[in-house]
C-alpha positions in Angstrom: 33.2 -13.2 40.3 34.2 -15.6 37.5 33.7 -15.5 33.7 33.2 -18.5 31.4 36.4 -19.8 29.8 37.0 -18.1 26.5 34.3 -15.5 27.0 34.7 -11.7 27.3 33.9 -10.3 30.7 33.0 -6.8 31.6 32.8 -5.4 35.1 32.0 -1.9 36.1 34.0 -0.6 39.1 31.7 1.6 41.1 33.9 2.3 44.2 37.3 4.0 44.2 40.1 1.6 45.3 42.6 -1.1 44.2 41.4 -4.4 42.9 43.5 -7.6 42.2 42.1 -10.0 39.6 43.4 -13.3 38.3 42.9 -16.0 35.7 42.4 -19.1 37.8 43.5 -21.4 35.0 46.8 -19.5 34.3 47.5 -17.9 37.7 50.8 -19.8 38.0 52.0 -18.0 34.9 51.1 -14.7 36.5 48.1 -14.1 34.4 46.3 -11.5 36.3 46.5 -7.8 37.1 45.6 -4.9 39.3 43.0 -2.2 38.6 43.3 1.2 40.3 40.0 2.9 40.2 40.2 6.6 40.8 43.0 8.1 42.9 42.6 6.4 46.3 44.4 8.6 48.9 45.7 5.6 50.8 46.9 3.6 47.8 50.2 2.5 49.3 48.5 1.2 52.5 45.9 -0.7 50.5 48.7 -2.4 48.4 50.7 -3.3 51.6 47.6 -4.8 53.2 47.0 -7.0 50.0 50.6 -8.1 50.2 50.4 -9.0 53.8 47.3 -11.1 53.2 48.8 -13.0 50.2 50.1 -16.4 51.1 51.1 -19.7 49.5 50.3 -19.6 45.7 49.6 -15.9 46.0 53.3 -15.2 45.3 52.0 -14.1 41.9 49.8 -11.5 43.6 52.9 -10.2 45.5 54.7 -9.8 42.2 51.9 -7.8 40.7 51.6 -5.7 43.8 55.3 -4.9 43.9 55.1 -3.7 40.3 52.2 -1.5 41.3 54.1 -0.1 44.3 56.8 1.0 41.9 54.3 2.7 39.6 52.2 4.6 42.3 54.5 7.6 42.5 54.5 8.1 38.7 50.7 8.5 39.0 50.7 10.8 42.0 49.5 8.1 44.3 
């Protein structure tokens, strides 16, 4: 899903899991993030699968996912 440039965007996460999002315009500057919804029991596996699927310009995604991996234990995941 995409939002209009300069407009607020709301999205309701209805399923527990881990979601990566990015700003298409600023992706090269690592403008994006990861949302953890709930407490997925297999959080580390999900993150590792995202990392394995990231290629080419998705180096930014790997950076965000590595940061998340470091944070998971602090949150009991």
